[in-house]
Each structure stands twice: as C-alpha cells, then as structure tokens.
C-alpha positions as CSV (number, residue, x, y, z in Angstrom):
1,M,21.2,15.4,-28.1
2,A,19.8,12.5,-29.7
3,G,21.3,10.1,-27.1
4,S,20.0,12.1,-24.3
5,K,16.5,11.8,-25.8
6,Q,16.9,7.9,-26.2
7,T,18.2,7.8,-22.8
8,E,15.3,9.8,-21.5
9,H,12.4,7.7,-23.2
10,Y,14.3,4.4,-21.8
11,T,14.4,6.0,-18.5
12,I,10.6,6.9,-18.5
13,L,10.0,3.4,-19.8
14,A,12.0,1.3,-17.2
15,T,10.5,3.6,-14.3
16,T,6.8,3.1,-15.8
17,V,7.5,-0.6,-16.0
18,C,8.7,-0.8,-12.2
19,T,5.6,1.1,-11.2
20,V,3.3,-1.1,-13.0
21,V,4.9,-4.1,-11.2
22,S,4.6,-2.2,-7.9
23,Y,0.8,-1.4,-8.5
24,L,0.3,-5.1,-9.0
25,L,2.3,-5.9,-5.7
26,Q,0.2,-3.4,-3.9
27,I,-3.0,-5.2,-5.1
28,V,-1.6,-8.2,-3.7
29,A,-0.7,-6.9,-0.5
30,M,-4.3,-5.3,-0.2
31,C,-6.1,-8.5,-1.1
32,T,-4.1,-10.8,1.4
33,D,-4.3,-11.5,4.9
34,Y,-0.3,-11.4,6.1
35,W,0.3,-8.0,7.2
36,F,0.6,-9.3,10.7
37,I,1.0,-12.8,12.0
38,L,0.3,-14.0,15.5
39,L,1.8,-17.5,16.7
40,I,0.3,-18.7,20.2
41,P,2.3,-21.9,21.0
42,R,0.6,-22.2,24.3
43,G,-2.8,-21.0,23.0
44,Y,-5.1,-18.4,23.8
45,Y,-8.9,-19.5,25.0
46,R,-11.6,-17.6,23.5
47,N,-14.9,-17.3,24.9
48,S,-16.8,-16.9,21.7
49,S,-15.6,-20.1,20.0
50,G,-14.9,-22.2,23.4
51,L,-11.4,-23.1,21.7
52,Y,-7.8,-22.3,21.8
53,M,-6.3,-19.9,19.3
54,I,-2.9,-21.0,18.1
55,K,-2.4,-18.7,15.0
56,A,-4.0,-15.6,13.6
57,T,-3.3,-13.6,10.3
58,L,-4.5,-10.2,10.0
59,G,-5.1,-8.0,6.7
60,L,-6.6,-4.7,6.0
61,W,-10.1,-6.6,5.4
62,R,-10.3,-9.6,7.7
63,V,-8.8,-11.6,10.3
64,C,-8.0,-15.4,9.8
65,R,-7.7,-17.8,13.0
66,V,-6.7,-21.3,13.6
67,E,-8.2,-22.9,16.8
68,V,-8.0,-26.1,18.4
69,S,-9.6,-27.9,21.3
70,N,-6.5,-29.0,23.3
71,V,-3.4,-27.3,22.9
72,S,-1.6,-29.7,25.4
73,D,-2.1,-32.6,22.7
74,V,0.4,-32.0,19.8
75,N,-2.1,-34.4,17.8
76,S,-5.1,-32.3,18.6
77,P,-7.2,-31.9,15.4
78,I,-7.8,-28.4,14.1
79,K,-11.4,-27.6,15.0
80,N,-11.7,-24.5,13.5
81,E,-9.9,-22.6,10.7
82,Y,-11.7,-19.7,9.4
83,C,-11.6,-16.0,8.4
84,E,-14.1,-13.1,9.3
85,P,-14.2,-9.5,7.9
86,H,-13.1,-6.6,10.2
87,N,-16.2,-5.0,11.5
88,M,-15.6,-1.2,10.4
89,F,-19.0,0.2,11.9
90,P,-19.7,-1.7,15.1
91,S,-22.6,-0.3,17.2
92,K,-22.0,0.9,20.8
93,E,-23.2,-2.5,22.3
94,Q,-20.7,-4.1,20.1
95,L,-17.7,-2.1,21.3
96,Q,-18.8,-2.5,24.8
97,N,-19.2,-6.3,24.4
98,N,-16.3,-7.3,22.2
99,P,-13.1,-7.4,24.2
100,E,-11.2,-7.6,20.6
101,I,-12.0,-4.1,19.3
102,D,-12.2,-0.6,20.9
103,A,-13.1,2.8,19.2
104,Q,-9.5,3.8,18.8
105,L,-8.5,0.9,16.7
106,I,-11.7,0.9,14.6
107,D,-10.4,4.5,13.7
108,Y,-7.3,3.0,12.5
109,M,-8.9,0.5,10.6
110,R,-11.0,3.3,8.7
111,I,-7.9,5.2,7.9
112,E,-6.2,2.2,6.8
113,T,-8.8,1.3,4.3
114,A,-9.4,4.6,3.1
115,F,-5.8,5.3,2.4
116,S,-5.5,1.8,0.7
117,V,-8.5,2.8,-1.8
118,I,-7.0,6.1,-2.3
119,S,-3.6,5.0,-3.2
120,I,-4.8,2.3,-5.7
121,F,-6.9,5.1,-7.5
122,L,-3.8,7.3,-7.6
123,M,-1.9,4.4,-8.9
124,F,-4.2,4.1,-11.7
125,L,-4.4,7.6,-12.3
126,V,-0.6,8.2,-12.6
127,H,-0.1,5.4,-14.8
128,I,-2.3,7.3,-17.5
129,F,0.1,10.2,-17.4
130,A,3.1,8.4,-17.4
131,F,2.1,6.6,-20.6
132,Y,0.8,9.8,-21.9
133,S,4.2,11.2,-21.3
134,F,5.5,8.9,-24.2
135,K,3.3,10.5,-26.8
136,R,3.6,14.0,-25.4
137,P,6.9,14.4,-23.4
138,R,6.4,18.1,-22.4
139,Y,7.8,19.1,-19.1
140,V,4.5,20.0,-17.7
141,I,3.1,16.2,-17.9
142,K,6.4,14.8,-16.4
143,R,6.0,17.1,-13.6
144,L,2.4,16.5,-13.1
145,T,3.3,12.8,-13.2
146,A,6.0,13.5,-10.8
147,L,3.7,15.0,-8.3
148,L,1.2,12.2,-8.6
149,Y,3.7,9.5,-8.0
150,M,4.9,11.6,-4.7
151,M,1.3,11.7,-3.7
152,T,0.8,8.1,-4.1
153,A,4.1,7.4,-2.2
154,A,2.6,9.7,0.6
155,C,-0.4,7.7,0.8
156,L,1.3,4.4,1.1
157,L,3.7,6.0,3.7
158,V,0.4,6.9,5.7
159,L,-1.3,3.7,5.2
160,N,1.9,1.8,6.5
161,E,2.4,4.1,9.4
162,V,-1.2,4.0,10.7
163,Y,-1.0,0.1,10.5
164,I,2.0,0.0,12.5
165,K,0.3,2.3,15.1
166,S,-2.9,0.2,15.1
167,V,-0.6,-3.0,15.9
168,D,1.4,-1.1,18.8
169,H,-2.2,-0.1,20.2
170,G,-3.5,-3.5,19.9
171,I,-0.4,-5.0,21.7
172,A,-0.9,-2.4,24.4
173,H,-4.5,-2.1,25.1
174,I,-6.2,-5.0,23.6
175,P,-4.8,-8.1,24.7
176,A,-7.7,-10.2,23.5
177,R,-6.8,-9.3,19.9
178,H,-3.0,-9.6,20.8
179,P,-2.3,-12.0,23.5
180,K,0.8,-11.3,25.7
181,T,2.1,-15.0,25.2
182,A,2.2,-14.6,21.4
183,D,4.9,-14.2,19.1
184,Y,4.5,-11.0,16.7
185,N,5.8,-10.7,13.3
186,Y,4.8,-8.4,10.3
187,G,4.0,-10.5,7.0
188,F,4.9,-10.5,3.5
189,S,1.8,-8.3,2.6
190,F,3.0,-5.4,4.9
191,I,6.7,-5.9,3.3
192,L,5.2,-5.6,0.0
193,S,3.5,-2.4,0.8
194,W,6.7,-0.7,1.9
195,I,8.4,-2.0,-1.5
196,S,5.5,-0.3,-3.2
197,F,6.1,3.0,-1.4
198,V,9.9,3.0,-2.2
199,I,9.4,2.4,-5.9
200,Y,6.8,5.1,-6.0
201,F,8.9,7.8,-4.3
202,L,11.9,6.9,-6.5
203,A,9.8,7.1,-9.7
204,G,8.6,10.5,-8.4
205,C,12.2,11.6,-8.0
206,I,13.1,10.1,-11.6
207,F,10.3,12.1,-13.3
208,L,11.1,15.1,-11.4
209,F,14.5,15.1,-12.5
210,I,13.9,14.7,-16.1
211,S,11.1,17.2,-16.2
212,H,13.5,20.2,-17.0
213,K,12.3,22.5,-19.6
214,R,14.3,22.5,-23.1
215,K,14.9,25.6,-25.1
216,S,14.4,24.8,-28.8
217,D,16.5,27.7,-29.9
218,M,19.6,25.7,-28.0
219,A,18.7,22.4,-29.1
220,D,19.6,20.5,-32.2
221,D,17.1,20.7,-35.2
222,D,15.9,17.0,-34.7
223,D,15.2,17.5,-30.9
224,E,11.7,16.7,-30.7
225,L,11.5,17.1,-26.9
226,A,12.7,20.5,-27.2
227,E,9.6,21.2,-29.6
228,Q,7.3,19.6,-27.4
229,D,8.4,22.1,-24.5
230,E,7.7,25.3,-26.7
231,P,4.6,26.9,-25.3
232,M,1.5,26.4,-27.5
233,R,0.0,29.4,-29.3
234,L,-3.5,29.9,-29.6
235,G,-5.8,32.1,-31.5
236,R,-5.0,34.0,-34.8
237,I,-1.1,34.7,-35.5
C-alpha cells in the first residue's frame, strides 16, 4: 500500500505540473493574434484605408493587418501594418456601414471572449484544489478537482468550437473580412488552445480514476490516505 500511496502522489504531482504548463499555454493563446491567418497574394482592396491587404492575423481580442499600396510590384513598400481591437459592442449604424462585421459574428466573438475568461478563472481555481489535495488527499477533494478539470475542458471545447463556427460564418457570409481569394490557415494560438483542452480533459480523467475511497479497516496501519478518507466526527463523543 505504501507503493500505491507514493505512485498516487507522483501521479497527482505530474498531472498538476502538466496542467500548470497548459494554463500558461492558454494564456499565451489568449494574448496572441494567431488564431486564424489570412494570406492574400493578389491583395484585397479596402476602402477604409485605400490600400491592398495582403495579410491578416486574427485573435480573440483584435485583428492585425498588413497593407501595401501596389500588389503588382513585389518591391512595393509596406504602407500600413497595424492592429485594431474587435468592436464587441457596435452601434446599429456601425453594423450597417461596416462590411467586415454582422450581428451573428459579433455574437460569436462575445461568446469566445466570455468563455476564454471563464476558462482562465476555472484554471486558476482548479489548481488551488489540486495543490490542496497534496495536503488533504481525501477522495472528495480529488473528485471535486476532477469535476473542475472537466468543467475547464468543457469551456475550452466550447471556445474552440465557437471560434471554428465564427470562421466558417465569416468565410460564407462576410467576404470583406475573409476574401474569397485568400489562403486560410489556423495559427499556433488556436493549436495551443486545443492542446490545453486535451490536457485538462485527461487530468480530469486521471483525478477521477484515483479518487476511489479507501477503507481504513482494510488498509495497512501506515496508510495515511485511508485515514484521510474516513468520515470526520463532529460534536461530542
């Protein structure tokens, strides 16, 4: 039983370390603008700037563009390279006059940002319980930790799936945002978010697997994990 106890502690430690790394990866994914990449060799003329957009990278919070004055000249200097935040709450006039957004896309972007913030909060919360399980390795704590891991994975899954829907919607209905002549690719930020989802889902499965209740009367005398799983008696004896 001592070997089983040591193996369980190492498993919890390794899983928690992996999720902490995944937490940092998700922060990188949220803060970078490479969820989706558009390359437009022929350029796409934008009336708002009077230049040809040849590249754009999109993130959860903003879009970055590279524009030139003449796409036929390979030596044409870059005239404009800038980033601008997504307008999450446009007015009715902006929705009508801006060909790069519509009401459906705005709803998608709001859902993405909401679930990204919720997932980061759950990641922080679940690590508190994960580290607490080292001090109090009760099966209830481990099951609660497993539940929080699963909830975090669910939020990341919703975030990634909604982002795919928003990209598909843009390609199908908003050519000014996703020109037909562009080459599309998902970027490393999007990939990092999927990696985080897989790690948190597996962590939830691992914590759930090791959260079985131990019986002290069937355990060794030095099995502290079994003692931790015994019910606590409150009040007078």
